[in-house]
C-alpha positions as CSV (number, residue, x, y, z in Angstrom):
1,M,21.4,18.1,-204.6
2,L,22.4,20.9,-206.9
3,S,21.4,18.5,-210.1
4,I,17.7,18.1,-208.5
5,K,17.3,21.8,-208.0
6,K,18.8,22.8,-211.5
7,K,16.5,20.2,-212.9
8,D,13.5,22.0,-210.8
9,L,14.4,25.4,-212.3
10,K,14.9,24.3,-215.7
11,Q,11.1,22.5,-215.7
12,K,10.2,26.0,-214.3
13,G,11.4,27.7,-217.2
14,L,14.5,29.3,-215.5
15,G,17.9,28.8,-216.0
16,N,17.9,29.6,-219.8
17,K,20.3,32.5,-219.2
18,P,17.4,35.3,-220.5
19,N,19.8,38.1,-219.5
20,A,22.8,36.6,-221.6
21,A,24.4,39.5,-224.3
22,Q,23.3,39.0,-227.5
23,P,25.3,39.6,-230.8
24,V,24.7,42.7,-232.6
25,E,22.7,42.1,-235.8
26,T,23.5,43.9,-239.3
27,E,20.6,46.1,-239.1
28,D,21.6,47.0,-235.6
29,I,25.3,48.0,-236.5
30,E,23.6,50.3,-239.2
31,K,21.8,51.9,-236.5
32,M,24.9,52.4,-234.9
33,W,26.0,54.4,-237.9
34,S,23.4,56.4,-238.8
35,S,22.4,57.6,-235.1
36,G,26.1,58.6,-234.7
37,A,26.8,56.3,-232.0
38,I,30.0,55.4,-233.8
39,G,31.4,57.3,-236.2
40,L,34.5,60.1,-236.9
41,Q,32.5,63.2,-236.1
42,N,33.3,64.0,-232.2
43,P,35.1,62.6,-229.4
44,R,32.3,60.2,-228.0
45,S,31.4,58.5,-231.4
46,L,35.3,58.1,-232.4
47,L,36.0,56.7,-228.8
48,H,32.9,54.2,-229.3
49,L,34.0,53.5,-232.6
50,V,37.7,52.5,-231.8
51,W,36.5,50.6,-228.7
52,W,34.1,48.5,-231.6
53,N,36.8,47.9,-233.6
54,N,39.4,46.9,-231.2
55,V,36.6,44.2,-230.0
56,T,35.4,43.3,-233.5
57,H,38.8,43.4,-235.3
58,V,41.2,42.6,-232.7
59,L,39.0,40.4,-230.4
60,M,39.9,42.1,-227.5
61,R,37.8,41.3,-224.4
62,G,35.3,43.9,-223.5
63,F,36.7,45.2,-220.4
64,K,39.9,44.3,-218.3
65,E,42.0,43.5,-221.6
66,Q,41.2,46.9,-222.9
67,Y,41.6,48.7,-219.8
68,D,45.2,47.8,-219.2
69,Y,46.6,47.7,-222.8
70,Q,48.7,50.6,-224.0
71,L,49.2,52.4,-227.0
72,S,52.4,51.0,-227.2
73,D,51.3,47.5,-227.9
74,F,50.3,48.5,-231.2
75,T,52.6,48.3,-234.2
76,V,51.6,50.6,-237.4
77,T,52.1,50.1,-241.0
78,E,50.7,51.2,-244.3
79,Q,48.4,48.3,-244.6
80,Y,47.5,47.0,-240.9
81,I,48.0,48.1,-237.4
82,E,49.3,45.2,-235.4
83,Y,48.2,44.3,-231.8
84,K,50.5,42.4,-229.7
85,E,48.5,41.0,-227.0
86,R,49.2,40.8,-223.2
87,Q,47.9,38.4,-220.3
88,T,44.0,38.0,-220.8
89,K,41.8,35.6,-219.1
90,N,42.8,32.4,-221.0
91,R,46.5,33.3,-221.0
92,Q,48.5,34.4,-218.1
93,G,51.9,33.2,-219.6
94,D,52.6,31.3,-216.2
95,E,50.2,28.2,-216.7
96,P,51.5,24.8,-217.8
97,T,49.6,25.1,-221.2
98,A,51.0,28.4,-222.2
99,T,52.4,27.3,-225.1
100,K,49.5,25.4,-226.2
101,R,47.0,28.6,-225.4
102,A,49.4,30.9,-227.2
103,R,47.9,32.8,-230.1
104,K,49.1,31.5,-233.6
105,Y,49.2,35.3,-234.9
106,N,48.7,38.6,-233.8
107,N,45.7,40.1,-234.4
108,K,45.3,43.1,-237.0
109,I,43.4,46.0,-237.9
110,W,43.6,46.0,-242.0
111,R,43.0,49.0,-244.0
112,T,40.3,49.1,-246.4
113,D,39.1,51.8,-248.4
114,G,40.2,55.0,-246.1
115,E,36.5,55.9,-245.8
116,E,34.5,56.8,-242.6
117,R,34.0,52.6,-242.0
118,D,37.7,51.9,-242.5
119,P,38.9,50.9,-238.8
120,H,42.6,51.4,-240.1
121,R,41.4,55.3,-240.4
122,A,39.4,55.4,-237.3
123,F,42.7,54.5,-235.4
124,I,44.8,56.7,-237.0
125,E,42.1,59.5,-236.2
126,Y,41.9,58.8,-232.7
127,V,45.5,58.6,-232.3
128,G,45.8,61.9,-233.7
129,H,43.3,63.7,-231.5
130,R,45.0,62.5,-228.5
131,P,47.0,65.2,-226.7
132,K,51.1,64.9,-227.2
133,G,53.6,65.4,-224.8
134,D,55.9,63.4,-222.3
135,F,53.5,63.3,-219.6
136,V,50.3,61.7,-221.8
137,P,49.4,58.3,-220.0
138,G,50.3,55.3,-222.0
139,H,47.0,53.8,-221.6
140,F,45.3,53.7,-225.0
141,Y,41.9,54.9,-224.1
142,L,41.9,58.9,-222.6
143,S,38.7,60.5,-221.3
144,L,37.1,62.6,-223.6
145,V,36.7,66.2,-223.7
146,D,33.3,67.2,-224.0
147,S,33.4,70.4,-226.2
148,P,36.8,70.5,-227.7
149,K,38.3,74.0,-229.1
150,S,41.1,72.3,-230.8
151,N,42.1,69.2,-232.1
152,V,42.6,67.6,-229.0
153,W,39.6,65.5,-228.0
154,Y,41.0,63.7,-225.0
155,K,42.1,64.3,-221.9
156,M,45.6,63.4,-220.3
157,V,43.5,61.2,-217.8
158,P,42.7,57.5,-218.8
159,I,39.2,56.7,-219.1
160,G,37.5,55.3,-215.9
161,R,36.8,51.8,-215.3
162,N,33.4,52.1,-214.9
163,T,32.7,53.9,-218.2
164,L,35.1,51.3,-220.2
165,A,32.7,48.6,-218.9
166,K,30.0,50.3,-220.2
167,Q,30.8,51.4,-223.5
168,M,28.4,48.6,-225.6
169,K,25.6,50.0,-223.4
170,S,26.2,53.6,-224.3
171,I,26.3,52.9,-227.6
172,A,23.0,50.8,-227.7
173,S,21.5,53.7,-225.7
174,I,22.5,56.1,-228.2
175,A,21.6,54.1,-231.2
176,S,18.0,52.7,-229.5
177,L,18.9,49.1,-230.0
178,D,16.5,46.9,-228.5
179,G,18.0,43.8,-226.2
180,K,20.5,43.0,-224.1
181,F,23.9,44.4,-225.1
182,T,26.9,44.5,-223.0
183,N,30.7,44.4,-224.1
184,L,30.6,40.5,-224.7
185,S,28.2,41.5,-227.5
186,G,31.2,42.3,-229.7
187,R,32.5,38.9,-229.5
188,K,29.3,37.4,-230.0
189,T,28.9,39.3,-232.8
190,V,32.1,38.7,-234.9
191,I,31.6,34.8,-234.1
192,Q,28.3,34.9,-235.5
193,A,29.3,36.9,-238.5
194,L,32.1,34.4,-239.3
195,R,30.7,31.3,-239.2
196,D,28.9,30.8,-242.4
197,D,32.1,31.4,-244.0
198,F,34.8,30.3,-242.1
199,D,35.9,27.1,-240.1
200,P,35.5,26.8,-236.4
201,L,39.1,26.4,-236.0
202,E,39.9,29.6,-237.9
203,I,37.5,31.4,-235.9
204,S,39.0,30.1,-232.7
205,E,42.6,31.1,-234.1
206,L,41.0,34.9,-234.6
207,T,39.3,34.9,-231.3
208,G,41.9,33.5,-228.8
209,H,39.6,30.4,-227.7
210,A,41.9,27.5,-226.5
211,S,39.2,25.5,-228.7
212,S,37.0,25.7,-231.6
213,V,34.4,23.8,-229.5
214,S,34.2,27.1,-227.2
215,T,33.0,29.4,-230.0
216,S,29.9,27.3,-230.1
217,S,28.2,29.0,-226.7
218,Y,28.8,32.3,-228.7
219,S,26.9,31.8,-231.6
220,H,23.2,31.1,-232.3
221,N,21.0,31.6,-235.7
222,P,20.1,35.3,-236.3
223,L,16.2,35.7,-236.7
224,E,16.7,36.0,-240.5
225,K,18.3,32.6,-240.4
226,Q,15.3,31.6,-238.3
227,R,13.0,32.8,-240.6
228,R,14.3,31.0,-243.4
229,M,14.7,27.5,-241.8
230,S,11.0,27.8,-240.8
231,N,9.9,28.7,-244.6
232,K,11.8,25.8,-245.5
233,L,10.3,23.0,-243.3
234,T,6.8,24.8,-244.4
235,G,7.5,24.6,-247.9
236,F,6.6,28.5,-247.9
237,N,8.3,30.6,-250.6
238,P,8.0,34.3,-250.0
239,S,8.8,35.4,-253.2
240,T,5.6,33.8,-254.6
241,A,3.2,33.7,-251.7
242,T,0.7,36.6,-251.3
243,T,-0.3,37.8,-247.3
244,N,-3.8,37.4,-246.2
245,S,-4.4,41.2,-245.2
246,D,-7.3,40.3,-242.7
247,S,-5.2,37.8,-241.0
248,S,-2.5,39.8,-241.0
249,H,-4.6,43.0,-239.6
250,A,-6.1,40.5,-236.8
251,L,-2.8,39.5,-235.8
252,R,-1.3,42.7,-235.2
253,E,-4.8,43.7,-233.4
254,I,-3.7,40.7,-230.8
255,V,-0.1,42.0,-230.6
256,S,-0.5,45.4,-230.0
257,T,-3.6,44.8,-227.4
258,A,-1.9,41.9,-225.5
259,Q,-0.8,43.5,-221.8
260,P,1.3,41.6,-219.4
261,R,-0.8,39.7,-216.9
262,H,0.3,36.6,-215.3
263,G,3.2,35.3,-217.4
264,T,2.6,31.8,-219.0
265,Q,-0.8,32.1,-219.1
266,Q,-0.9,35.4,-220.9
267,L,1.5,33.8,-223.3
268,L,-0.9,30.7,-223.4
269,V,-3.6,32.9,-224.6
270,T,-1.8,35.1,-226.9
271,V,-0.7,32.0,-228.8
272,T,-4.2,30.5,-228.9
273,A,-5.4,33.3,-230.5
274,V,-2.8,33.9,-232.9
275,L,-3.6,30.2,-233.9
276,V,-7.1,30.9,-234.3
277,V,-6.4,33.8,-236.9
278,L,-4.0,31.8,-238.7
279,V,-6.8,29.0,-239.1
280,T,-9.4,31.3,-240.3
């Protein structure tokens, strides 16, 4: 019965995960930097940056794992910062497959050039802006001071669960990113970025997936690659081709004036109009 309902919904164009989190493309990461959504300049941007680095370099899951872990889970060396993983969704420690599921190695945040985008430097600066003393909570993420008057940028209070769960949404809002971005976007971004240069098994060892097959659901062809694939199929070479200005102008007019009307009907009208423009 459920399979029949599933097929029915699929035929209606539903069930295609329209609200699934998407990876962050290269141009959007640049927007995150240029907008100040991530950076070293203030408590919020630094907190965002350290969170982003932990998701993309240490491959922490976006919420529970980051909320649970402690500053003491990291070991700092001159060349890298090593993270010793606690319990995660896939590795509770007491399951029959615990040995099989164990990470092959502890993930690390490697030092680069010492500039603003060096994740090693961001970690060190974040720790340097935390309060000092015996009564400081062991939680890694602390609530930020909105207008700090000293070198202490964070309070002696752990960051709230709801706030931590919305870090990527906060980053996307400040950077004015278009799309569906959640804390899961970080892991998807990593797999997307690495898949052209590294074997699926190597990627799964980094991300902590039990199987390299599991990473396939996190990956898709980005827009630029989709365009290049289309050009390949049509034999189109953008470096030697010229653009028909009349067709381009008409196409822009169609896109700018098309208003949502009746979902599929409007889409068919728009596609038909585009085809007319391209043919003429």
